[in-house]
N, CA, C and O atoms as a GROMACS GRO file, in nm:
protein
  456
    1MET      N    1  -0.545  -0.709   1.918
    1MET     CA    2  -0.504  -0.734   1.793
    1MET      C    3  -0.448  -0.641   1.700
    1MET      O    4  -0.536  -0.574   1.645
    2GLN      N    5  -0.318  -0.609   1.660
    2GLN     CA    6  -0.261  -0.528   1.588
    2GLN      C    7  -0.338  -0.525   1.454
    2GLN      O    8  -0.371  -0.636   1.415
    3VAL      N    9  -0.372  -0.424   1.379
    3VAL     CA   10  -0.436  -0.395   1.245
    3VAL      C   11  -0.332  -0.332   1.145
    3VAL      O   12  -0.284  -0.222   1.169
    4TYR      N   13  -0.302  -0.395   1.046
    4TYR     CA   14  -0.218  -0.316   0.941
    4TYR      C   15  -0.286  -0.302   0.806
    4TYR      O   16  -0.376  -0.380   0.775
    5ASN      N   17  -0.250  -0.222   0.738
    5ASN     CA   18  -0.311  -0.192   0.602
    5ASN      C   19  -0.222  -0.202   0.476
    5ASN      O   20  -0.114  -0.145   0.471
    6CYS      N   21  -0.269  -0.270   0.379
    6CYS     CA   22  -0.205  -0.268   0.259
    6CYS      C   23  -0.279  -0.203   0.150
    6CYS      O   24  -0.399  -0.228   0.134
    7ILE      N   25  -0.217  -0.122   0.078
    7ILE     CA   26  -0.302  -0.011  -0.021
    7ILE      C   27  -0.230  -0.025  -0.174
    7ILE      O   28  -0.117  -0.001  -0.216
    8MET      N   29  -0.356  -0.076  -0.233
    8MET     CA   30  -0.303  -0.106  -0.398
    8MET      C   31  -0.359   0.012  -0.468
    8MET      O   32  -0.481   0.025  -0.480
    9VAL      N   33  -0.266   0.108  -0.521
    9VAL     CA   34  -0.288   0.223  -0.590
    9VAL      C   35  -0.239   0.207  -0.725
    9VAL      O   36  -0.122   0.183  -0.757
   10TYR      N   37  -0.355   0.224  -0.815
   10TYR     CA   38  -0.334   0.219  -0.964
   10TYR      C   39  -0.319   0.378  -1.027
   10TYR      O   40  -0.363   0.481  -0.976
   11ASN      N   41  -0.255   0.365  -1.134
   11ASN     CA   42  -0.240   0.511  -1.196
   11ASN      C   43  -0.374   0.525  -1.266
   11ASN      O   44  -0.459   0.437  -1.278
   12GLN      N   45  -0.381   0.648  -1.311
   12GLN     CA   46  -0.498   0.706  -1.370
   12GLN      C   47  -0.546   0.599  -1.490
   12GLN      O   48  -0.666   0.574  -1.504
   13THR      N   49  -0.470   0.552  -1.555
   13THR     CA   50  -0.502   0.467  -1.672
   13THR      C   51  -0.499   0.303  -1.628
   13THR      O   52  -0.498   0.216  -1.715
   14ARG      N   53  -0.498   0.276  -1.514
   14ARG     CA   54  -0.491   0.153  -1.462
   14ARG      C   55  -0.398   0.054  -1.522
   14ARG      O   56  -0.426  -0.066  -1.518
   15ASP      N   57  -0.307   0.088  -1.567
   15ASP     CA   58  -0.214  -0.023  -1.632
   15ASP      C   59  -0.068  -0.046  -1.545
   15ASP      O   60   0.025  -0.121  -1.574
   16ARG      N   61  -0.082   0.044  -1.430
   16ARG     CA   62   0.023   0.016  -1.347
   16ARG      C   63  -0.001   0.026  -1.193
   16ARG      O   64  -0.090   0.098  -1.146
   17LEU      N   65   0.072  -0.040  -1.128
   17LEU     CA   66   0.048  -0.063  -0.969
   17LEU      C   67   0.179  -0.030  -0.892
   17LEU      O   68   0.291  -0.077  -0.916
   18LEU      N   69   0.140   0.076  -0.775
   18LEU     CA   70   0.251   0.132  -0.717
   18LEU      C   71   0.273   0.037  -0.586
   18LEU      O   72   0.192   0.002  -0.500
   19PHE      N   73   0.427   0.004  -0.604
   19PHE     CA   74   0.501  -0.072  -0.508
   19PHE      C   75   0.623   0.008  -0.443
   19PHE      O   76   0.672   0.110  -0.490
   20CYS      N   77   0.662  -0.054  -0.332
   20CYS     CA   78   0.789   0.002  -0.276
   20CYS      C   79   0.878  -0.109  -0.274
   20CYS      O   80   0.842  -0.225  -0.252
   21LYS      N   81   1.013  -0.067  -0.301
   21LYS     CA   82   1.113  -0.170  -0.292
   21LYS      C   83   1.174  -0.180  -0.154
   21LYS      O   84   1.223  -0.074  -0.115
   22ARG      N   85   1.182  -0.292  -0.063
   22ARG     CA   86   1.215  -0.278   0.048
   22ARG      C   87   1.357  -0.272   0.060
   22ARG      O   88   1.425  -0.344  -0.014
   23LEU      N   89   1.413  -0.194   0.146
   23LEU     CA   90   1.555  -0.151   0.167
   23LEU      C   91   1.616  -0.255   0.280
   23LEU      O   92   1.736  -0.284   0.269
   24TYR      N   93   1.548  -0.306   0.378
   24TYR     CA   94   1.593  -0.374   0.477
   24TYR      C   95   1.500  -0.463   0.519
   24TYR      O   96   1.381  -0.444   0.492
   25ASP      N   97   1.552  -0.594   0.607
   25ASP     CA   98   1.445  -0.696   0.642
   25ASP      C   99   1.344  -0.624   0.748
   25ASP      O  100   1.365  -0.545   0.840
   26PRO      N  101   1.225  -0.686   0.696
   26PRO     CA  102   1.188  -0.850   0.636
   26PRO      C  103   1.160  -0.796   0.483
   26PRO      O  104   1.110  -0.687   0.452
   27TYR      N  105   1.206  -0.902   0.394
   27TYR     CA  106   1.190  -0.882   0.258
   27TYR      C  107   1.282  -0.798   0.182
   27TYR      O  108   1.245  -0.748   0.075
   28GLU      N  109   1.397  -0.779   0.229
   28GLU     CA  110   1.504  -0.666   0.178
   28GLU      C  111   1.514  -0.698   0.036
   28GLU      O  112   1.553  -0.810   0.000
   29GLY      N  113   1.483  -0.611  -0.044
   29GLY     CA  114   1.515  -0.605  -0.213
   29GLY      C  115   1.395  -0.663  -0.262
   29GLY      O  116   1.408  -0.705  -0.377
   30GLN      N  117   1.281  -0.679  -0.211
   30GLN     CA  118   1.182  -0.728  -0.275
   30GLN      C  119   1.068  -0.609  -0.279
   30GLN      O  120   1.068  -0.514  -0.200
   31TYR      N  121   0.981  -0.627  -0.372
   31TYR     CA  122   0.848  -0.534  -0.398
   31TYR      C  123   0.752  -0.576  -0.270
   31TYR      O  124   0.745  -0.684  -0.212
   32ASN      N  125   0.685  -0.461  -0.246
   32ASN     CA  126   0.587  -0.473  -0.115
   32ASN      C  127   0.485  -0.351  -0.174
   32ASN      O  128   0.516  -0.263  -0.254
   33LEU      N  129   0.361  -0.372  -0.113
   33LEU     CA  130   0.258  -0.252  -0.110
   33LEU      C  131   0.269  -0.174  -0.023
   33LEU      O  132   0.300  -0.214   0.090
   34VAL      N  133   0.248  -0.052  -0.047
   34VAL     CA  134   0.254   0.046   0.066
   34VAL      C  135   0.136   0.029   0.155
   34VAL      O  136   0.025  -0.011   0.121
   35GLY      N  137   0.179   0.067   0.280
   35GLY     CA  138   0.075   0.061   0.410
   35GLY      C  139   0.160   0.062   0.519
   35GLY      O  140   0.276   0.103   0.520
   36GLY      N  141   0.092   0.013   0.617
   36GLY     CA  142   0.141   0.036   0.782
   36GLY      C  143   0.042  -0.020   0.885
   36GLY      O  144  -0.043  -0.104   0.854
   37LYS      N  145   0.056   0.028   1.002
   37LYS     CA  146  -0.006   0.008   1.119
   37LYS      C  147  -0.125   0.104   1.123
   37LYS      O  148  -0.121   0.216   1.071
   38ARG      N  149  -0.239   0.050   1.192
   38ARG     CA  150  -0.350   0.124   1.227
   38ARG      C  151  -0.319   0.181   1.381
   38ARG      O  152  -0.298   0.101   1.472
   39GLU      N  153  -0.317   0.310   1.401
   39GLU     CA  154  -0.283   0.348   1.549
   39GLU      C  155  -0.414   0.323   1.652
   39GLU      O  156  -0.526   0.317   1.600
   40PRO      N  157  -0.403   0.312   1.754
   40PRO     CA  158  -0.523   0.318   1.847
   40PRO      C  159  -0.607   0.434   1.811
   40PRO      O  160  -0.556   0.544   1.788
   41GLY      N  161  -0.742   0.413   1.805
   41GLY     CA  162  -0.856   0.478   1.791
   41GLY      C  163  -0.869   0.531   1.649
   41GLY      O  164  -0.963   0.606   1.622
   42GLU      N  165  -0.798   0.502   1.575
   42GLU     CA  166  -0.781   0.540   1.430
   42GLU      C  167  -0.890   0.440   1.341
   42GLU      O  168  -0.892   0.317   1.349
   43SER      N  169  -0.971   0.517   1.262
   43SER     CA  170  -1.021   0.410   1.189
   43SER      C  171  -0.968   0.364   1.047
   43SER      O  172  -0.884   0.437   0.992
   44GLY      N  173  -1.010   0.249   0.984
   44GLY     CA  174  -0.921   0.189   0.881
   44GLY      C  175  -0.900   0.282   0.773
   44GLY      O  176  -0.788   0.290   0.723
   45PHE      N  177  -1.005   0.358   0.729
   45PHE     CA  178  -0.982   0.444   0.634
   45PHE      C  179  -0.890   0.559   0.677
   45PHE      O  180  -0.817   0.603   0.588
   46ASP      N  181  -0.882   0.611   0.791
   46ASP     CA  182  -0.796   0.724   0.825
   46ASP      C  183  -0.671   0.680   0.833
   46ASP      O  184  -0.579   0.760   0.817
   47ALA      N  185  -0.646   0.540   0.860
   47ALA     CA  186  -0.515   0.487   0.866
   47ALA      C  187  -0.454   0.454   0.738
   47ALA      O  188  -0.332   0.460   0.724
   48ALA      N  189  -0.538   0.419   0.639
   48ALA     CA  190  -0.506   0.384   0.515
   48ALA      C  191  -0.466   0.523   0.465
   48ALA      O  192  -0.348   0.532   0.434
   49TYR      N  193  -0.526   0.615   0.454
   49TYR     CA  194  -0.501   0.756   0.390
   49TYR      C  195  -0.364   0.805   0.464
   49TYR      O  196  -0.273   0.854   0.398
   50ARG      N  197  -0.356   0.788   0.602
   50ARG     CA  198  -0.254   0.862   0.670
   50ARG      C  199  -0.110   0.786   0.616
   50ARG      O  200  -0.008   0.850   0.587
   51GLU      N  201  -0.122   0.654   0.610
   51GLU     CA  202  -0.003   0.567   0.572
   51GLU      C  203   0.032   0.608   0.424
   51GLU      O  204   0.150   0.619   0.388
   52LEU      N  205  -0.059   0.626   0.352
   52LEU     CA  206  -0.044   0.637   0.204
   52LEU      C  207   0.008   0.803   0.181
   52LEU      O  208   0.092   0.826   0.094
   53GLU      N  209  -0.033   0.886   0.241
   53GLU     CA  210   0.037   1.009   0.237
   53GLU      C  211   0.170   1.001   0.296
   53GLU      O  212   0.258   1.049   0.225
   54GLU      N  213   0.208   0.953   0.406
   54GLU     CA  214   0.330   0.955   0.463
   54GLU      C  215   0.420   0.870   0.366
   54GLU      O  216   0.535   0.910   0.349
   55GLU      N  217   0.383   0.771   0.308
   55GLU     CA  218   0.492   0.674   0.227
   55GLU      C  219   0.503   0.732   0.094
   55GLU      O  220   0.607   0.710   0.033
   56THR      N  221   0.396   0.813   0.030
   56THR     CA  222   0.401   0.831  -0.122
   56THR      C  223   0.358   0.975  -0.140
   56THR      O  224   0.361   1.015  -0.256
   57GLY      N  225   0.314   1.066  -0.039
   57GLY     CA  226   0.267   1.190  -0.090
   57GLY      C  227   0.122   1.213  -0.159
   57GLY      O  228   0.073   1.319  -0.199
   58ILE      N  229   0.065   1.075  -0.161
   58ILE     CA  230  -0.061   1.065  -0.226
   58ILE      C  231  -0.171   1.115  -0.129
   58ILE      O  232  -0.169   1.056  -0.020
   59THR      N  233  -0.258   1.201  -0.142
   59THR     CA  234  -0.352   1.230  -0.039
   59THR      C  235  -0.501   1.201  -0.068
   59THR      O  236  -0.527   1.137  -0.170
   60ARG      N  237  -0.603   1.244   0.014
   60ARG     CA  238  -0.712   1.200  -0.005
   60ARG      C  239  -0.791   1.274  -0.108
   60ARG      O  240  -0.904   1.238  -0.142
   61ASP      N  241  -0.728   1.381  -0.158
   61ASP     CA  242  -0.782   1.466  -0.291
   61ASP      C  243  -0.742   1.395  -0.418
   61ASP      O  244  -0.806   1.420  -0.520
   62ASP      N  245  -0.647   1.315  -0.420
   62ASP     CA  246  -0.585   1.243  -0.511
   62ASP      C  247  -0.642   1.121  -0.561
   62ASP      O  248  -0.637   1.087  -0.679
   63ILE      N  249  -0.697   1.054  -0.467
   63ILE     CA  250  -0.740   0.919  -0.484
   63ILE      C  251  -0.867   0.892  -0.386
   63ILE      O  252  -0.892   0.956  -0.284
   64LEU      N  253  -0.945   0.777  -0.443
   64LEU     CA  254  -1.078   0.739  -0.346
   64LEU      C  255  -1.022   0.609  -0.300
   64LEU      O  256  -0.975   0.540  -0.390
   65LEU      N  257  -1.019   0.570  -0.206
   65LEU     CA  258  -0.986   0.435  -0.158
   65LEU      C  259  -1.132   0.358  -0.106
   65LEU      O  260  -1.229   0.407  -0.048
   66LYS      N  261  -1.107   0.230  -0.148
   66LYS     CA  262  -1.226   0.124  -0.133
   66LYS      C  263  -1.176   0.011  -0.033
   66LYS      O  264  -1.076  -0.050  -0.071
   67HIS      N  265  -1.227  -0.021   0.076
   67HIS     CA  266  -1.195  -0.120   0.134
   67HIS      C  267  -1.233  -0.261   0.072
   67HIS      O  268  -1.352  -0.293   0.070
   68MET      N  269  -1.143  -0.341   0.024
   68MET     CA  270  -1.146  -0.459  -0.070
   68MET      C  271  -1.180  -0.590   0.024
   68MET      O  272  -1.281  -0.660   0.016
   69MET      N  273  -1.066  -0.609   0.120
   69MET     CA  274  -1.094  -0.721   0.201
   69MET      C  275  -0.980  -0.724   0.314
   69MET      O  276  -0.887  -0.643   0.318
   70ASP      N  277  -0.999  -0.832   0.406
   70ASP     CA  278  -0.910  -0.846   0.516
   70ASP      C  279  -0.899  -0.992   0.551
   70ASP      O  280  -0.978  -1.087   0.544
   71PHE      N  281  -0.764  -0.976   0.596
   71PHE     CA  282  -0.692  -1.125   0.616
   71PHE      C  283  -0.676  -1.111   0.779
   71PHE      O  284  -0.630  -1.009   0.831
   72THR      N  285  -0.719  -1.227   0.853
   72THR     CA  286  -0.679  -1.248   0.997
   72THR      C  287  -0.584  -1.359   1.004
   72THR      O  288  -0.596  -1.469   0.950
   73TYR      N  289  -0.483  -1.315   1.080
   73TYR     CA  290  -0.359  -1.429   1.092
   73TYR      C  291  -0.369  -1.443   1.266
   73TYR      O  292  -0.307  -1.373   1.346
   74TYR      N  293  -0.454  -1.542   1.294
   74TYR     CA  294  -0.468  -1.577   1.424
   74TYR      C  295  -0.328  -1.604   1.490
   74TYR      O  296  -0.308  -1.544   1.596
   75ASN      N  297  -0.226  -1.690   1.441
   75ASN     CA  298  -0.128  -1.715   1.480
   75ASN      C  299  -0.027  -1.599   1.520
   75ASN      O  300   0.052  -1.611   1.614
   76GLN      N  301  -0.036  -1.485   1.441
   76GLN     CA  302   0.054  -1.367   1.470
   76GLN      C  303  -0.057  -1.268   1.522
   76GLN      O  304  -0.027  -1.149   1.512
   77ASP      N  305  -0.161  -1.291   1.567
   77ASP     CA  306  -0.263  -1.193   1.643
   77ASP      C  307  -0.254  -1.052   1.546
   77ASP      O  308  -0.212  -0.943   1.587
   78CYS      N  309  -0.293  -1.074   1.435
   78CYS     CA  310  -0.296  -0.950   1.348
   78CYS      C  311  -0.411  -0.946   1.254
   78CYS      O  312  -0.468  -1.051   1.223
   79ILE      N  313  -0.439  -0.858   1.216
   79ILE     CA  314  -0.558  -0.826   1.104
   79ILE      C  315  -0.482  -0.755   0.977
   79ILE      O  316  -0.395  -0.676   1.015
   80VAL      N  317  -0.495  -0.766   0.849
   80VAL     CA  318  -0.442  -0.699   0.753
   80VAL      C  319  -0.577  -0.653   0.678
   80VAL      O  320  -0.662  -0.735   0.643
   81GLU      N  321  -0.590  -0.514   0.657
   81GLU     CA  322  -0.680  -0.471   0.566
   81GLU      C  323  -0.650  -0.436   0.445
   81GLU      O  324  -0.552  -0.363   0.440
   82VAL      N  325  -0.698  -0.462   0.343
   82VAL     CA  326  -0.639  -0.449   0.203
   82VAL      C  327  -0.749  -0.324   0.155
   82VAL      O  328  -0.870  -0.334   0.176
   83TYR      N  329  -0.681  -0.197   0.083
   83TYR     CA  330  -0.774  -0.102   0.038
   83TYR      C  331  -0.719  -0.083  -0.121
   83TYR      O  332  -0.603  -0.112  -0.152
   84VAL      N  333  -0.799  -0.041  -0.200
   84VAL     CA  334  -0.740  -0.017  -0.344
   84VAL      C  335  -0.820   0.110  -0.399
   84VAL      O  336  -0.935   0.141  -0.366
   85GLY      N  337  -0.743   0.172  -0.481
   85GLY     CA  338  -0.815   0.302  -0.537
   85GLY      C  339  -0.723   0.324  -0.668
   85GLY      O  340  -0.621   0.261  -0.695
   86THR      N  341  -0.784   0.431  -0.746
   86THR     CA  342  -0.729   0.472  -0.873
   86THR      C  343  -0.693   0.626  -0.862
   86THR      O  344  -0.765   0.714  -0.815
   87LEU      N  345  -0.565   0.640  -0.916
   87LEU     CA  346  -0.553   0.821  -0.897
   87LEU      C  347  -0.635   0.879  -0.971
   87LEU      O  348  -0.655   0.823  -1.080
   88ASN      N  349  -0.704   0.995  -0.947
   88ASN     CA  350  -0.793   1.065  -1.017
   88ASN      C  351  -0.708   1.162  -1.099
   88ASN      O  352  -0.765   1.238  -1.177
   89LYS      N  353  -0.584   1.164  -1.085
   89LYS     CA  354  -0.528   1.300  -1.132
   89LYS      C  355  -0.355   1.264  -1.154
   89LYS      O  356  -0.313   1.170  -1.086
   90ASP      N  357  -0.268   1.325  -1.237
   90ASP     CA  358  -0.145   1.302  -1.219
   90ASP      C  359  -0.081   1.354  -1.087
   90ASP      O  360  -0.100   1.466  -1.040
   91VAL      N  361   0.006   1.249  -1.030
   91VAL     CA  362   0.046   1.282  -0.900
   91VAL      C  363   0.201   1.244  -0.926
   91VAL      O  364   0.234   1.148  -0.996
   92GLU      N  365   0.292   1.330  -0.862
   92GLU     CA  366   0.434   1.294  -0.846
   92GLU      C  367   0.456   1.240  -0.699
   92GLU      O  368   0.455   1.312  -0.600
   93VAL      N  369   0.476   1.104  -0.698
   93VAL     CA  370   0.501   1.030  -0.565
   93VAL      C  371   0.633   1.068  -0.512
   93VAL      O  372   0.725   1.097  -0.588
   94ARG      N  373   0.645   1.068  -0.376
   94ARG     CA  374   0.768   1.103  -0.297
   94ARG      C  375   0.793   0.978  -0.229
   94ARG      O  376   0.696   0.912  -0.190
   95THR      N  377   0.910   0.938  -0.210
   95THR     CA  378   0.956   0.829  -0.139
   95THR      C  379   0.980   0.884   0.006
   95THR      O  380   1.036   0.991   0.031
   96GLU      N  381   0.934   0.800   0.093
   96GLU     CA  382   0.959   0.819   0.261
   96GLU      C  383   1.083   0.749   0.298
   96GLU      O  384   1.180   0.809   0.346
   97ILE      N  385   1.080   0.616   0.274
   97ILE     CA  386   1.199   0.551   0.320
   97ILE      C  387   1.230   0.444   0.182
   97ILE      O  388   1.336   0.454   0.119
   98HIS      N  389   1.139   0.356   0.151
   98HIS     CA  390   1.154   0.260   0.053
   98HIS      C  391   1.142   0.326  -0.089
   98HIS      O  392   1.043   0.395  -0.115
   99PRO      N  393   1.227   0.309  -0.168
   99PRO     CA  394   1.200   0.366  -0.318
   99PRO      C  395   1.055   0.312  -0.363
   99PRO      O  396   1.006   0.207  -0.319
  100LEU      N  397   0.993   0.398  -0.457
  100LEU     CA  398   0.866   0.369  -0.511
  100LEU      C  399   0.877   0.325  -0.659
  100LEU      O  400   0.953   0.381  -0.739
  101HIS      N  401   0.799   0.223  -0.690
  101HIS     CA  402   0.802   0.179  -0.834
  101HIS      C  403   0.662   0.159  -0.886
  101HIS      O  404   0.574   0.107  -0.816
  102TRP      N  405   0.639   0.202  -1.017
  102TRP     CA  406   0.530   0.159  -1.077
  102TRP      C  407   0.538   0.047  -1.173
  102TRP      O  408   0.584   0.058  -1.286
  103LEU      N  409   0.489  -0.065  -1.120
  103LEU     CA  410   0.477  -0.198  -1.215
  103LEU      C  411   0.378  -0.219  -1.279
  103LEU      O  412   0.263  -0.208  -1.235
  104THR      N  413   0.418  -0.260  -1.421
  104THR     CA  414   0.310  -0.287  -1.504
  104THR      C  415   0.221  -0.407  -1.464
  104THR      O  416   0.283  -0.488  -1.396
  105LEU      N  417   0.092  -0.438  -1.488
  105LEU     CA  418   0.017  -0.551  -1.455
  105LEU      C  419   0.056  -0.670  -1.518
  105LEU      O  420   0.018  -0.776  -1.470
  106ASP      N  421   0.134  -0.667  -1.629
  106ASP     CA  422   0.194  -0.802  -1.646
  106ASP      C  423   0.301  -0.865  -1.584
  106ASP      O  424   0.343  -0.975  -1.618
  107HIS      N  425   0.349  -0.791  -1.485
  107HIS     CA  426   0.436  -0.844  -1.379
  107HIS      C  427   0.397  -0.954  -1.302
  107HIS      O  428   0.284  -0.955  -1.252
  108ASP      N  429   0.487  -1.062  -1.284
  108ASP     CA  430   0.474  -1.164  -1.215
  108ASP      C  431   0.440  -1.154  -1.072
  108ASP      O  432   0.531  -1.177  -0.993
  109PHE      N  433   0.325  -1.122  -1.026
  109PHE     CA  434   0.319  -1.089  -0.866
  109PHE      C  435   0.321  -1.198  -0.769
  109PHE      O  436   0.324  -1.178  -0.648
  110PHE      N  437   0.320  -1.308  -0.820
  110PHE     CA  438   0.344  -1.434  -0.747
  110PHE      C  439   0.452  -1.490  -0.742
  110PHE      O  440   0.460  -1.596  -0.681
  111ASP      N  441   0.556  -1.441  -0.798
  111ASP     CA  442   0.693  -1.458  -0.788
  111ASP      C  443   0.754  -1.426  -0.651
  111ASP      O  444   0.779  -1.310  -0.618
  112LEU      N  445   0.780  -1.547  -0.563
  112LEU     CA  446   0.827  -1.489  -0.430
  112LEU      C  447   0.951  -1.425  -0.424
  112LEU      O  448   0.975  -1.359  -0.322
  113GLU      N  449   1.045  -1.432  -0.523
  113GLU     CA  450   1.185  -1.385  -0.548
  113GLU      C  451   1.184  -1.239  -0.545
  113GLU      O  452   1.274  -1.164  -0.510
  114VAL      N  453   1.062  -1.211  -0.589
  114VAL     CA  454   1.045  -1.052  -0.648
  114VAL      C  455   0.966  -0.974  -0.550
  114VAL      O  456   0.942  -0.855  -0.572
   0.00000   0.00000   0.00000
């Protein structure tokens, strides 16, 4: 079963959440949490920290991640692990592929068009 991760990153004041805006399908033009695939032999935490650094430049020194929950998709033969953390200092994020955006918490996160 393939394991993926999604990482919820809060800014220091916990009033914004980090998202990437997809440049191509699936979900082109929509916001998505950062994350990716766990490599064979890699722990969940190691995969989450690796993906976070690759996609944003945020390192283990910048944030303490906590494993929040998992979703198992039996019909797609995959698991999604969700991690969450708050930045412990100001960090200038850097985009790997998809542009990064800090969204305020009053954003409608259930709007499937966004």
